[in-house]
Backbone as numpy.savetxt, mean C-alpha at the origin, in Angstrom:
# Nx Ny Nz CAx CAy CAz Cx Cy Cz
22.70 8.07 -1.24 22.85 6.62 -1.22 23.77 6.18 -2.36
24.68 5.25 -2.08 25.62 4.79 -3.10 24.91 3.93 -4.14
25.56 3.78 -5.30 24.99 2.95 -6.37 24.83 1.51 -5.93
25.79 0.99 -5.14 25.70 -0.39 -4.67 24.46 -0.61 -3.82
24.17 0.35 -2.93 22.99 0.21 -2.06 21.72 0.33 -2.88
21.70 1.22 -3.86 20.55 1.33 -4.74 20.32 0.03 -5.49
21.42 -0.57 -5.95 21.34 -1.85 -6.66 20.65 -2.90 -5.81
21.06 -3.00 -4.53 20.49 -4.00 -3.64 19.02 -3.73 -3.38
18.66 -2.45 -3.19 17.27 -2.11 -2.92 16.36 -2.53 -4.06
16.77 -2.25 -5.28 15.93 -2.57 -6.43 16.01 -4.05 -6.77
17.22 -4.62 -6.69 17.41 -6.02 -7.06 16.60 -6.94 -6.18
16.45 -6.59 -4.92 15.70 -7.44 -3.99 14.19 -7.26 -4.11
13.77 -6.26 -4.89 12.34 -6.06 -5.10 11.77 -7.29 -5.81
10.63 -7.79 -5.34 10.16 -9.11 -5.79 9.98 -9.21 -7.30
9.54 -8.15 -7.96 9.32 -8.23 -9.40 10.62 -8.47 -10.15
11.70 -7.78 -9.75 12.97 -7.89 -10.46 13.83 -9.05 -9.98
13.31 -9.83 -9.04 14.06 -10.99 -8.58 13.95 -12.17 -9.55
13.10 -12.01 -10.59 12.89 -13.11 -11.54 13.85 -13.06 -12.73
14.72 -12.06 -12.76 15.69 -11.99 -13.85 17.09 -12.24 -13.30
17.99 -12.63 -14.18 19.35 -12.95 -13.75 20.13 -11.68 -13.43
21.25 -11.83 -12.75 22.10 -10.68 -12.43 22.60 -10.01 -13.70
22.92 -10.82 -14.70 23.41 -10.26 -15.97 22.31 -9.44 -16.65
21.09 -9.97 -16.67 19.97 -9.24 -17.26 19.68 -7.97 -16.47
19.79 -8.08 -15.15 19.52 -6.91 -14.31 20.50 -5.78 -14.60
21.78 -6.10 -14.68 22.79 -5.08 -14.95 22.58 -4.48 -16.34
22.15 -5.31 -17.27 21.88 -4.84 -18.64 20.78 -3.79 -18.66
19.79 -3.93 -17.76 18.65 -3.01 -17.74 19.01 -1.66 -17.13
20.11 -1.57 -16.36 20.56 -0.32 -15.75 19.43 0.33 -14.94
18.80 -0.47 -14.06 17.64 0.00 -13.31 17.98 1.03 -12.24
19.28 1.09 -11.83 19.67 2.08 -10.84 19.32 3.49 -11.32
19.34 3.66 -12.62 19.00 4.97 -13.22 17.59 5.40 -12.82
16.73 4.45 -12.51 15.33 4.75 -12.20 15.07 4.89 -10.70
16.10 4.79 -9.89 15.93 4.80 -8.44 15.79 6.23 -7.92
14.81 6.47 -7.05 14.64 7.78 -6.42 14.29 7.59 -4.95
14.52 8.64 -4.17 14.15 8.65 -2.76 13.35 9.92 -2.48
12.51 9.88 -1.45 11.73 11.04 -1.06 11.67 11.12 0.46
11.69 12.34 0.99 11.63 12.54 2.42 10.18 12.45 2.92
10.03 12.33 4.23 8.72 12.29 4.86 7.87 13.47 4.40
6.62 13.20 4.03 5.62 14.20 3.60 5.94 14.85 2.25
6.95 14.38 1.55 7.24 14.91 0.23 6.29 14.28 -0.80
5.79 15.11 -1.72 4.92 14.59 -2.77 5.74 13.91 -3.86
5.32 12.71 -4.22 5.92 12.03 -5.36 5.32 12.59 -6.64
4.03 12.80 -6.61 3.35 13.57 -7.65 2.12 14.20 -7.02
1.62 15.27 -7.69 0.49 16.03 -7.14 -0.38 16.52 -8.27
-1.70 16.25 -8.14 -2.65 16.69 -9.16 -2.16 16.29 -10.55
-2.01 14.98 -10.72 -1.24 14.43 -11.84 -2.07 14.25 -13.11
-2.44 15.33 -13.73 -3.25 15.25 -14.95 -2.50 14.56 -16.09
-1.20 14.75 -16.14 -0.44 14.22 -17.26 0.72 13.36 -16.79
0.56 12.70 -15.67 1.61 11.82 -15.18 1.58 10.50 -15.94
2.70 10.15 -16.52 2.78 8.88 -17.25 3.94 8.06 -16.72
3.88 7.82 -15.40 4.93 7.05 -14.75 4.34 5.93 -13.90
5.16 4.92 -13.71 4.82 3.78 -12.89 5.88 3.68 -11.79
5.43 3.44 -10.55 6.36 3.41 -9.42 6.27 2.06 -8.70
7.43 1.58 -8.27 7.52 0.39 -7.43 8.11 0.82 -6.09
7.37 0.55 -5.02 7.81 1.01 -3.70 8.70 -0.04 -3.05
9.94 0.34 -2.80 10.88 -0.58 -2.17 10.90 -0.43 -0.65
10.81 0.78 -0.15 10.87 0.97 1.30 9.98 2.13 1.73
9.33 1.98 2.90 8.46 3.02 3.41 7.00 2.80 3.02
6.21 3.86 3.10 4.78 3.79 2.76 4.41 5.06 2.00
3.46 4.92 1.08 2.98 6.02 0.25 1.48 6.22 0.48
1.10 7.47 0.67 -0.32 7.81 0.80 -0.84 8.30 -0.54
-1.89 7.62 -1.05 -2.54 8.01 -2.30 -3.87 8.69 -1.96
-4.12 9.84 -2.57 -5.38 10.52 -2.25 -5.67 11.68 -3.18
-6.56 12.54 -2.72 -6.91 13.74 -3.49 -7.30 14.83 -2.50
-7.41 16.05 -2.99 -7.81 17.19 -2.16 -9.28 17.48 -2.44
-10.11 17.50 -1.37 -11.54 17.76 -1.59 -11.82 19.25 -1.73
-13.09 19.60 -1.86 -13.46 21.00 -2.10 -13.12 21.91 -0.93
-13.00 21.33 0.26 -12.63 22.12 1.45 -11.12 22.23 1.63
-10.37 21.65 0.70 -8.92 21.70 0.78 -8.33 20.65 1.70
-9.10 19.64 2.05 -8.63 18.58 2.95 -8.14 17.39 2.16
-7.03 16.79 2.63 -6.53 15.58 2.00 -7.43 14.40 2.33
-7.87 13.68 1.32 -8.67 12.48 1.49 -7.85 11.28 1.00
-7.65 10.31 1.89 -6.83 9.15 1.54 -7.68 8.11 0.81
-7.16 7.61 -0.31 -7.81 6.52 -1.04 -7.14 5.18 -0.76
-5.84 5.23 -0.51 -5.08 3.98 -0.38 -3.75 4.28 0.28
-3.25 3.31 1.06 -1.89 3.36 1.59 -1.09 2.27 0.88
-0.03 2.68 0.17 0.81 1.74 -0.57 1.95 1.30 0.33
2.14 -0.02 0.41 3.19 -0.59 1.25 4.34 -1.12 0.41
5.42 -1.43 1.09 6.62 -1.96 0.44 6.29 -3.15 -0.48
6.82 -3.11 -1.69 6.60 -4.19 -2.64 5.42 -3.96 -3.58
4.65 -2.87 -3.35 3.48 -2.61 -4.19 3.80 -1.64 -5.32
2.90 -1.60 -6.28 3.04 -0.73 -7.44 1.97 0.36 -7.37
2.29 1.56 -7.85 1.29 2.64 -7.91 1.64 3.57 -9.07
0.83 4.60 -9.26 0.96 5.43 -10.46 0.11 4.84 -11.56
0.60 4.88 -12.77 -0.16 4.36 -13.91 0.02 2.85 -14.00
-0.45 2.12 -12.98 -0.17 0.68 -12.93 -0.92 -0.10 -14.01
-1.96 0.49 -14.58 -2.67 -0.18 -15.68 -1.99 0.09 -17.03
-0.91 0.89 -17.00 -0.15 1.27 -18.20 -0.97 2.12 -19.17
-2.06 2.72 -18.68 -2.77 3.73 -19.46 -2.07 5.07 -19.24
-2.45 6.06 -20.02 -1.84 7.37 -19.87 -2.90 8.41 -19.53
-2.48 9.38 -18.70 -3.32 10.54 -18.38 -4.65 10.17 -17.72
-4.62 9.20 -16.77 -5.88 8.81 -16.12 -5.82 8.97 -14.61
-4.94 9.84 -14.11 -4.84 10.05 -12.66 -5.24 11.47 -12.27
-6.22 12.03 -12.95 -6.61 13.41 -12.71 -6.93 13.66 -11.24
-6.22 14.65 -10.67 -6.50 15.07 -9.30 -5.86 14.23 -8.23
-5.20 13.14 -8.57 -4.62 12.26 -7.56 -3.23 12.74 -7.14
-2.91 12.51 -5.86 -1.54 12.77 -5.41 -0.96 11.52 -4.75
0.35 11.46 -4.69 1.07 10.41 -3.96 2.10 11.10 -3.09
2.15 10.69 -1.81 2.96 11.42 -0.82 3.64 10.44 0.11
4.92 10.68 0.42 5.63 9.85 1.39 4.94 9.94 2.74
4.62 8.78 3.32 3.78 8.73 4.51 4.59 8.38 5.74
4.77 9.35 6.64 5.37 9.16 7.97 6.88 8.95 7.99
7.49 8.62 6.87 8.94 8.41 6.84 9.43 8.52 5.40
10.76 8.51 5.22 11.30 8.57 3.87 10.98 7.28 3.12
10.97 7.38 1.80 10.63 6.22 0.98 11.68 6.02 -0.10
11.77 4.78 -0.59 12.66 4.42 -1.69 11.81 3.87 -2.82
12.03 4.36 -4.03 11.19 4.01 -5.17 12.01 3.66 -6.39
11.40 2.90 -7.26 11.93 2.69 -8.60 10.86 3.20 -9.56
11.20 4.17 -10.41 10.20 4.83 -11.26 10.54 4.65 -12.74
9.50 4.41 -13.54 9.65 4.24 -14.99 8.65 5.11 -15.72
9.06 5.69 -16.85 8.09 6.21 -17.79 7.33 5.03 -18.38
6.04 5.22 -18.66 5.22 4.12 -19.17 5.81 3.53 -20.44
6.26 4.38 -21.36 6.81 3.87 -22.62 8.07 3.04 -22.38
8.92 3.47 -21.44 10.13 2.71 -21.13 9.79 1.37 -20.49
8.79 1.37 -19.62 8.43 0.12 -18.95 7.80 -0.86 -19.93
7.00 -0.36 -20.87 6.43 -1.24 -21.89 7.52 -1.88 -22.73
8.57 -1.13 -23.05 9.70 -1.69 -23.78 10.38 -2.78 -22.96
10.51 -2.52 -21.65 11.13 -3.50 -20.76 10.32 -4.79 -20.71
8.99 -4.68 -20.66 8.14 -5.87 -20.62 8.21 -6.66 -21.92
8.30 -5.95 -23.05 8.44 -6.66 -24.33 9.77 -7.39 -24.42
10.77 -6.82 -23.78 12.10 -7.41 -23.82 12.23 -8.59 -22.86
11.48 -8.56 -21.74 11.56 -9.59 -20.71 10.17 -10.18 -20.46
9.74 -11.17 -21.26 8.39 -11.74 -21.12 8.09 -12.28 -19.72
9.09 -12.86 -19.05 8.84 -13.39 -17.70 8.51 -12.26 -16.74
9.16 -11.12 -16.93 8.86 -9.94 -16.11 7.42 -9.49 -16.37
6.99 -9.53 -17.63 5.63 -9.14 -17.99 4.61 -10.05 -17.32
4.91 -11.35 -17.27 4.00 -12.31 -16.64 3.82 -12.00 -15.16
4.91 -11.77 -14.45 4.82 -11.50 -13.02 4.21 -10.13 -12.74
4.45 -9.16 -13.63 3.83 -7.85 -13.46 2.32 -7.96 -13.62
1.86 -8.73 -14.61 0.41 -8.88 -14.81 -0.25 -9.54 -13.60
0.45 -10.50 -12.97 -0.09 -11.12 -11.76 -0.20 -10.11 -10.64
0.81 -9.26 -10.51 0.80 -8.26 -9.44 -0.33 -7.25 -9.64
-0.54 -6.82 -10.88 -1.63 -5.89 -11.17 -2.98 -6.56 -10.89
-3.11 -7.84 -11.25 -4.35 -8.56 -10.97 -4.65 -8.63 -9.49
-3.63 -8.89 -8.68 -3.80 -8.92 -7.24 -4.23 -7.57 -6.70
-3.65 -6.50 -7.24 -3.99 -5.15 -6.81 -5.44 -4.82 -7.15
-5.87 -5.20 -8.34 -7.25 -4.93 -8.76 -8.25 -5.72 -7.92
-7.91 -6.97 -7.58 -8.79 -7.76 -6.73 -8.90 -7.14 -5.34
-7.79 -6.63 -4.84 -7.79 -5.98 -3.53 -8.69 -4.75 -3.53
-8.61 -3.95 -4.60 -9.45 -2.76 -4.71 -10.93 -3.15 -4.86
-11.19 -4.22 -5.60 -12.56 -4.69 -5.77 -13.14 -5.15 -4.44
-12.35 -5.90 -3.66 -12.82 -6.37 -2.35 -13.10 -5.20 -1.42
-12.25 -4.19 -1.49 -12.47 -3.02 -0.64 -13.76 -2.30 -1.01
-14.03 -2.18 -2.31 -15.27 -1.54 -2.77 -16.48 -2.33 -2.31
-16.44 -3.65 -2.41 -17.56 -4.48 -1.98 -17.80 -4.33 -0.47
-16.72 -4.23 0.30 -16.86 -4.04 1.74 -17.53 -2.71 2.06
-17.14 -1.67 1.32 -17.74 -0.34 1.55 -19.22 -0.34 1.23
-19.60 -1.10 0.20 -20.99 -1.10 -0.24 -21.90 -1.98 0.61
-21.36 -3.08 1.13 -22.22 -4.12 1.70 -22.07 -4.38 3.20
-21.12 -3.73 3.88 -20.89 -4.05 5.28 -20.97 -2.82 6.16
-21.36 -3.03 7.44 -21.42 -1.91 8.37 -20.01 -1.53 8.81
-19.91 -0.41 9.55 -18.60 0.15 9.87 -17.77 -0.80 10.74
-18.40 -1.42 11.73 -17.65 -2.33 12.61 -17.09 -3.51 11.81
-17.89 -4.06 10.94 -17.45 -5.18 10.11 -16.30 -4.75 9.20
-16.43 -3.54 8.63 -15.37 -3.02 7.76 -14.08 -2.81 8.55
-14.19 -2.29 9.76 -13.01 -2.04 10.58 -12.31 -3.35 10.93
-13.06 -4.32 11.41 -12.47 -5.61 11.79 -11.88 -6.30 10.57
-12.58 -6.26 9.45 -12.05 -6.84 8.23 -10.76 -6.17 7.79
-10.71 -4.85 7.93 -9.50 -4.10 7.58 -8.34 -4.49 8.48
-8.58 -4.60 9.79 -7.51 -4.96 10.73 -6.99 -6.38 10.46
-7.89 -7.29 10.15 -7.47 -8.67 9.86 -6.67 -8.72 8.55
-7.13 -7.99 7.54 -6.40 -7.92 6.28 -5.00 -7.34 6.50
-4.94 -6.26 7.31 -3.67 -5.62 7.61 -2.73 -6.59 8.32
-3.29 -7.35 9.25 -2.47 -8.32 10.00 -1.88 -9.37 9.07
-2.71 -9.91 8.20 -2.25 -11.00 7.34 -1.31 -10.53 6.23
-1.48 -9.26 5.79 -0.64 -8.76 4.71 0.63 -8.08 5.22
0.54 -7.42 6.40 1.67 -6.62 6.87 2.20 -7.05 8.23
1.48 -7.93 8.93 1.85 -8.25 10.30 2.84 -9.40 10.44
3.26 -9.61 11.68 4.13 -10.72 12.03 3.36 -11.66 12.95
3.62 -12.95 12.83 2.92 -13.93 13.64 3.79 -15.16 13.84
3.52 -15.87 14.93 4.22 -17.13 15.19 3.28 -18.33 15.05
1.98 -18.08 15.17 1.03 -19.18 15.16 -0.15 -18.98 14.22
-0.07 -17.95 13.35 -1.14 -17.64 12.39 -2.44 -17.21 13.07
-2.36 -16.81 14.35 -3.55 -16.32 15.04 -3.26 -15.01 15.77
-2.15 -14.96 16.49 -1.74 -13.72 17.15 -0.82 -12.95 16.22
-1.12 -11.65 16.02 -0.36 -10.83 15.07 0.10 -9.53 15.71
1.24 -9.06 15.24 1.74 -7.73 15.57 1.94 -6.98 14.26
1.45 -5.74 14.22 1.53 -4.93 13.00 2.18 -3.59 13.35
3.16 -3.18 12.56 3.72 -1.84 12.73 2.61 -0.82 12.49
2.40 0.07 13.45 1.29 1.02 13.35 1.72 2.28 12.59
1.39 2.33 11.31 1.73 3.48 10.47 0.49 4.31 10.13
-0.65 4.01 10.79 -1.91 4.66 10.46 -2.49 5.41 11.65
-3.02 6.59 11.41 -3.80 7.30 12.42 -5.26 6.84 12.34
-6.05 7.21 13.35 -7.48 6.89 13.31 -8.13 7.56 12.11
-7.66 8.75 11.76 -8.20 9.44 10.59 -7.87 8.68 9.31
-6.65 8.15 9.22 -6.27 7.34 8.05 -7.21 6.15 7.90
-7.40 5.42 9.00 -8.26 4.23 8.96 -9.68 4.60 8.58
-10.17 5.70 9.16 -11.54 6.14 8.87 -11.74 6.38 7.38
-10.78 7.07 6.77 -10.91 7.36 5.34 -10.81 6.09 4.51
-9.96 5.16 4.93 -9.78 3.93 4.16 -10.99 3.00 4.23
-11.77 3.09 5.33 -12.94 2.21 5.43 -14.25 2.98 5.23
-14.15 4.27 4.89 -15.35 5.04 4.61 -16.17 5.36 5.83
-15.52 5.87 6.87 -16.21 6.22 8.10 -15.68 7.56 8.61
-16.07 7.92 9.85 -15.56 9.13 10.48 -14.51 8.77 11.52
-13.63 9.71 11.82 -12.60 9.46 12.82 -13.22 9.15 14.18
-14.28 9.87 14.54 -14.92 9.66 15.84 -15.46 8.23 15.96
-16.10 7.76 14.90 -16.66 6.40 14.93 -15.56 5.36 15.04
-14.49 5.54 14.27 -13.36 4.61 14.33 -12.74 4.59 15.71
-12.54 5.76 16.30 -11.97 5.84 17.65 -12.84 5.12 18.65
-14.15 5.32 18.57 -15.09 4.65 19.48 -15.02 3.14 19.33
-15.00 2.65 18.09 -14.96 1.21 17.85 -13.63 0.60 18.29
-12.53 1.30 18.04 -11.23 0.81 18.49 -11.19 0.72 20.01
-11.74 1.72 20.69 -11.80 1.70 22.16 -12.63 0.51 22.65
-13.73 0.23 21.96 -14.58 -0.91 22.33 -13.82 -2.23 22.16
-13.11 -2.36 21.05 -12.35 -3.59 20.79 -11.21 -3.76 21.79
-10.61 -2.64 22.18 -9.55 -2.72 23.20 -10.15 -3.11 24.55
-11.30 -2.55 24.88 -11.97 -2.88 26.14 -12.33 -4.37 26.20
-12.66 -4.94 25.05 -12.98 -6.36 24.96 -11.73 -7.23 24.84
-10.56 -6.57 24.86 -9.26 -7.24 24.77 -9.09 -8.02 23.46
-9.71 -7.50 22.42 -9.60 -8.11 21.09 -8.45 -7.50 20.30
-8.06 -6.26 20.64 -6.91 -5.62 20.03 -6.21 -4.78 21.09
-4.98 -4.42 20.81 -4.23 -3.50 21.66 -3.45 -2.57 20.74
-3.71 -1.26 20.86 -3.13 -0.30 19.93 -2.31 0.73 20.69
-1.09 0.95 20.22 -0.30 2.07 20.71 0.35 2.75 19.51
1.22 3.71 19.77 1.78 4.49 18.66 2.64 3.65 17.72
3.24 2.59 18.25 4.16 1.79 17.44 3.55 0.52 16.87
2.63 -0.10 17.61 2.13 -1.41 17.22 0.61 -1.52 17.34
0.05 -2.36 16.46 -1.32 -2.85 16.63 -1.17 -4.34 16.90
-1.65 -4.77 18.06 -1.57 -6.19 18.43 -2.96 -6.81 18.38
-3.06 -7.93 17.72 -4.30 -8.72 17.69 -4.01 -10.04 18.38
-4.45 -10.22 19.65 -4.14 -11.46 20.38 -4.66 -12.71 19.68
-5.85 -12.59 19.02 -6.40 -13.73 18.31 -7.28 -13.25 17.16
-6.82 -13.49 15.94 -7.61 -13.14 14.76 -8.93 -13.90 14.77
-8.90 -15.16 15.22 -10.12 -15.97 15.25 -11.17 -15.36 16.17
-10.73 -14.91 17.36 -11.67 -14.29 18.30 -12.17 -12.96 17.78
-11.28 -12.20 17.13 -11.69 -10.91 16.56 -12.75 -11.13 15.48
-12.53 -12.11 14.62 -13.51 -12.42 13.57 -14.82 -12.91 14.18
-14.71 -13.74 15.19 -15.90 -14.33 15.82 -16.74 -13.28 16.54
-16.11 -12.17 16.95 -16.84 -11.12 17.67 -17.95 -10.52 16.82
-17.82 -10.66 15.50 -18.87 -10.14 14.61 -20.13 -10.99 14.66
-20.01 -12.20 15.16 -21.16 -13.10 15.23 -22.00 -12.86 16.47
-21.42 -12.09 17.43 -22.13 -11.83 18.68 -23.15 -10.71 18.46
-24.37 -11.00 18.77 -25.45 -10.03 18.60 -25.67 -9.27 19.89
């Protein structure tokens, strides 16, 4: 990829859109731009990883390897999100991996010390970064509460609605189309269930015409009806 294209990819990233073109060029952020192919590890078993990543394009799978050698997904990172040492602590990702999910990805990567210098130099950037981290932490907290307090069907429907509102397209704020980048196994791990249970529930929701799933898209004809289905006993 040419330097000009790298410039556009990073410059359009929402965090760096708050600085001027002159400030952006001064930071020489193209130096931090990297790409990874499908299924390539960004990091693996990162005991001493001290980097922060901003995802510009594609999706990243965050997880760990269990005792049976199976990959367990903790989170799917989407375009515009931050991962790695996002709390700016060091050496706290023991056993975690990050992997390009289903397609190539474009990233902007910083050493923690370099990024801290950047934040001290650009206070407005620090303000917007802190807001982004706060949103990420709230999202993780909500997910934990769902795992602890809700049954599998409620967790699945809540996950689909969240996915629609965060990643989907809509014309009327009720009907949504979402690019389908997740397998049933991915969804099961993200909501703390089994693949078989998720498949059964998705089939039930499709039979009730509350969702329509194929390899490319997840369609929700009506988020309101999908939410209301939880009230039916």
